[in-house]
C-alpha positions, 0 to 999 in steps of 0.5 A, a space after each residue: 327673358 325666359 330661357 330653356 333651363 327655366 322651362 326645364 326647371 318648371 317642368 321638372 325635367 332635364 334641359 335635354 328633354 326640353 330640347 327633344 320636345 322642341 325639336 320633335 325628336 323620337 322617343 319622347 313620352 306623351 307625359 314628358 311632352 305634356 309637361 314641357 308644353 305646359 311649362 312653355 305655355 305657363 312661362 310664355 317661352 319663345 325659343 330663338 329659332 335662328 339659334 335653334 336652326 344653327 344648333 339642329 341644322 333644321 330650318 322648319 321650312 318646307 318648300 311648296 312648289 306649284 306650276 300656277 299660283 293663279 289656278 283655282 286648283 293649286 290655290 286649294 292645294 297650297 291652302 291645304 298644305 300651308 294650314 297643315 304645315 303650320 299645324 305641325 310647326 313648319 313654315 310653308 314657302 310658296 315657290 312658283 315654277 312657271 313659266 319655266 323651271 331650271 335645275 339651277 333654281 331647284 338647287 339654289 332653293 335646296 341650298 338656302 335651307 329647307 327641311 322638305 319639299 311638297 311638289 307638283 311637277 307638272 311641266 317639269 322637263 326630264 333634266 329637272 326631274 333627274 335633279 329631284 330624284 337626287 334631292 329626294 335621297 337627301 331631303 324629304 320630297 312628296 309629289 302631289 298627284 304623280 308617282 315616281 316608282 323606283 325613286 325616293 320620292 313619296 307621293 299622294 295621288 288619286 285614281 284618275 281613271 276611276 274618277 273620270 269613269 264616274 263622271 262619264 258614267 253619270 252622263 250615260 246614266 241620264 241618257 247622253 250618248 254623244 259625249 265630248 271630252 276636252 283633254 289636257 296633260 296627255 304627256 302625263 299619267 294623269 291625262 292618260 288615265 282620265 282619257 282611259 276612264 272616259 273610254 271605259 265608261 263609254 264601252 260599258 254603256 255600249 257606246 262606240 268611242 269616237 275620236 272626233 269627240 275628243 279635243 285636246 287643249 294646250 293646258 288646264 286653264 279656263 281660257 283653254 276650255 273656252 277655245 277648245 270647245 269651239 273646235 268641239 262644236 264644229 263636229 256634227 252631230 253636236 255632242 249633248 254633253 261635254 266633259 273637261 279634264 279639269 274644272 277650269 276647262 269646264 268653266 271655260 266651256 260654260 262661259 263660251 256656251 253662255 255667250 252663245 245662249 246655249 241652255 245648260 244642261 237642256 241643250 248641252 250638259 257640262 261636267 268638270 273634274 277636281 271640284 274646286 270651290 269655284 265650281 259652286 260659284 259659276 252659273 249654272 253650278 258645275 257638276 264635278 268629280 271631287 278630288 280630296 285635296 285637303 286629305 291629300 295635302 294633310 297626308 303629304 305633310 304627315 309623310 314629311 313630318 314622319 321622315 324628319 322624325 325618322 319614323 318613316 323608312 319605306 317610300 309611301 305612295 298613297 292613292 285616294 278615292 274620288 267622289 261624284 258631285 252632281 249640280 245644275 250643269 248636268 241635272 237641274 233637279 239636283 240639290 244645289 246649295 252654296 257651300 259657304 264652308 269652302 270659303 270660310 277661314 
């Protein structure tokens, strides 16, 4: 069996240098890293990860915590995180926080031995969040799409106000004046910022804000959109366009309108938010605001890695831009090709 000392001898370096490369320790020169990695490949060396974790007190396991494991958005989120974690040599541990999540659960998760957390805190109560603040002082924590100023929690986020502004501005630019909006998560900054973006776009288009055209939903799921749009369609005059606070809500809207033989976009245009791959599979394909999930998850992993390597001293809160993607649900003349690359391995 090939041992660490064999790798050191082959590479012409010390045992300690090999250990530093294996552990991702700071201060390793690129030349040293190349020599050790070449020796590992040539000798087909497989370090004993259990012994290594006991020695270094590192498990290389990163907990990825999501509220819904069946939601299209969080499927994309976990896919992006897990790919990037493996690229950095980490092992992703998926943890669902539905339907409820307690302080004891997160304590037990950390006690089992993890080197970091990447979390979506949607639905977490104040008691659990307070515990997360304490954990972040000991273990690297990156929050996805929620910022916690004044704490040790890092974050990757998007400009939700501008993103929803883009969505509604697109609709006003093609002539819509009565634009319905299905909200969700209004107890969170995400929901509040998206509503603010909706209002700003109306104001800039010279359209008076009508609260009767804003309908709340219980959650961000497809079923919530299906039920909420029924309330919206009881408001007269009817809206000529509907925006959902996320793609799942808007897909629920599409399914309800389809069952009522409503022509989309001729009778009512529908706009989503997030641009999950499912948006390209529904009929008509869903116009949406693209949130750069893969770029955000990649950054989250790089933050975790930098903290572990002691290369990150300050709390990072990075905000990413959104972009508009026009498809047939708002404009039949839009170029609309199936995006195979979004479903590739």
